[in-house]
Structures are given as structure tokens and as C-alpha cells.
N, C-alpha and C positions, 0 to 999 in steps of 0.2 A: 794339383799342377798349378793352379791360378796363382799361387803365392809365389813360386819360383818364376813365373813367368813376369810377374810385377817386378820383383826382384831385379831380374835381368833387363827389364825395360827401363828402370831406375838407371841403369848403366849405360844403355846403349839401345838403339833400335834394334830389332831382331825381325826378319822376314818371315813369314808363315813357313815357307821351304825349310829354313834353318831351325825354326821352332820344332817342326815336325820331326824332323831327323833328330835332334837333340833329346826331344821328350820321348821319342820311341825307345830311347837307351836307359830311361829312368826306371828304376825298380822302387815300389812302394814297399816300406818295411815299419812294422809296429813294434814296440818294445814295452813290457810293463816297468814299472819303476824299479830302480837297482839292478838292471841288467847290463851285463858286459857285453858292448858290441865289437870292441876289438882287444885282442889278448895282446899283452906285453910278451915280446918274442915271436910274434907272428908277423908276416908281411901284410901291410894295410893295402887291400885291394880296391876300397871304395872311397869316394869322397861323397858326402852327404849334405843334403839342405834339410834344415829342421823346420818341417812345418808345423811341428808343434812339441813342446817340451824342453828340457834342458839336459845337456850332455856335459859331465866332467872329465877333464884329461888328469890323469893320475900317474904317478909313478910308484908302484907299491914297494914299500921298504919293510924290513922286518921289524922295526920296532913301530913305525908310523907311516902312513902315506903321506906322499908329497902331492897336492894339487897343484896342477901346472896352468890350469884354465878352464873356463867355461864357456859354453856356446849356449846361443838361446834361439828361439823361434826367429826364422828369416834370416838366418846365419849358416855358415856352411861349417862342417865339422870332419876332421880326418885326424889320424896320426900322420900329419901331413909330409914330415920327412920320409918316413917309410913309405908312404904313397908314392913319393917323387922317385925315391931310389929303389924301390921294390926290394927293399932290405927289412930285416926283423925291426920290429917297432921296439921303442924304449920306452913307449907310454901305452896306458889302457885307458879305453874310452867307457865310461859308466852312465847310464841314465839315471837321471836323479828324481825324475817324475815319469809319467806314462809319457811315451815319445814317438812321435811319427816322423819318419825319414823319408826323403827321396834320394835314393842312391845311384851312383853311376862307377862302373868298375873302370880300372885303369884302362884297359884295352878298348873299352867302348869310349872313354873319354879321348884316346888319341885318335879313333876314328871321327869323333866330333871335330877334333883340330884339323883334320885332314879334308874332311867333306864338306864344311861349312865356311861360310864367308865371316861369320862372327865368333865361331868357337874360341880361336887364339886371343882376340880381344878379352872375351869374358874370362877365360882361364887365366890371363895375365892378372886382370883387374882382381880377381879373388886371390889369387897368390900374393899380389901386392897388399891387398887388406890383410891377409893372415900374418904377412911379414911384419906390418906395422904394429899389429897387436902384439906380436912377440917381441919386437924391437922396444915398444914403450914400455912393456912389463919388465925387460931385462934394465932399460935405463932407470926406470923407477926402484927396482930392488938395489941398484948400485948408488943412487942419488937422493932419494927421498927417506925421510923418517917413516917409521911405522904409521904414525899418526896422518902423516900426509898421503900415505899409500891407502890408509882405510878411507880417509875423506875422499879422496879422488875416486875409489872404487864405488863408494855408496852414492856419490854424486852423479857419476856416469852410469851406474847401473844400480837404481834404486831398488829393483825386483829382488837384488840379491839376498836382502836382508829376510825378505818374504818367503822365499823359495828354497834356499840353501841352508843347511846345517852350518852353524858357526865355526864348529872345528874345521870344514872344509875352507870356510872364507878365511880363517886365521891361517891355515897352511898355506894358502895363496898368497898373502901378503907377508908371510914369513915371521909369524909371530905365533905363541902360545894361545890356547882359546882363553885362558883367564887374561892375558894382556889384551887381546880383542875387546873383551867386555869392560875393561878399563878404559880403554880407548874411545869406545862408542859413547860411553858415558861422558868423557871430555868435550866429545865433538857435539852431542846434543845438548 
């Protein structure tokens, strides 16, 4: 729980009373590599902080999967649109390595918002961060070349290349795995 408290304290100050209330709602969960932690078509009932590990957001397709995003240690993960609207998810969440999460349910998060001084601020700032990530990705897919998307991704997240299979990275930037190999050679 130390990592999530540090994360929050980097955003804003949190008093001990609010921390105790919030942390009492967190559930520790551990998953082995390649575990599905949220199914497509089910309502996402948790938002989770990754203490350790990597989680991939994907859309399963008949011929191929589409990777929509990655979240790493010290980041939040959720099928967030499903979580907010409490409607069935269009995404699936899968661990790529052994992963440890601190999760809070939708109803418990609503209690945190209602009963703490800091809950709404933290919720808003986390939501803003998730929105910016999605918005930047959408703009990049519309405006940038595959080479620029690849360069930006590896510059911003150098651990991707070590931890994540290239076929998932290729799907994320919108190219075929063979094209990603060619682009990587050009960049390096």
C-alpha cells in the first residue's frame, strides 16, 4: 500500500483519516502471467492500481486481437468506460506478466468520494490522466506516421520493448508485426 500512498501524495496531500478510510476499501489481488482480469461483455466493477506488473487492454477480434493500451507499475487500470457507466465492457484486460493490484469497487469508490475530503480530487485527477492518455493515442493514430508513433512509444516507454511481445506493440500502433520490425531498424 506504500506505492499507492506515494502516488496519491505526489498528486496532493492526504490526511491520515482520509487515507485510513480509502485504504480500508482496497483489496489486494495477484494474478499470474496471461490472466484475464476483466472480461469483454461484463460490467467492470473495479479500478485498480498496479503495484507490480503490466496489464494490456485488448479487443478480441475473430482474426486478430486489437491492443488498445498498456498500463504499468504505479499506474491505474480499468475498462474505464464500463466502470464509469456500469455497462458491459468493450475491452478485456489481461496481465502480461505476474501482476499485483490494489483494487477498489465502484460502490466503495463512491463512498470514498462521499466521506473523504480528498476523494473527489484524486478521482478527478486520475480520470483526467486516463483521458489524456486516450486522447493522445487517438490524435497520434489520426495525425502521426507509423514511424513517428513507434518512435514516440519507445521514447516515452522504453520498457515496452523488453517486456511486451512485438505483436502487441504492433497492434497498438496500428501496423503489422513485420512493419514494426522494419520501423524499429530504421529508428535504431
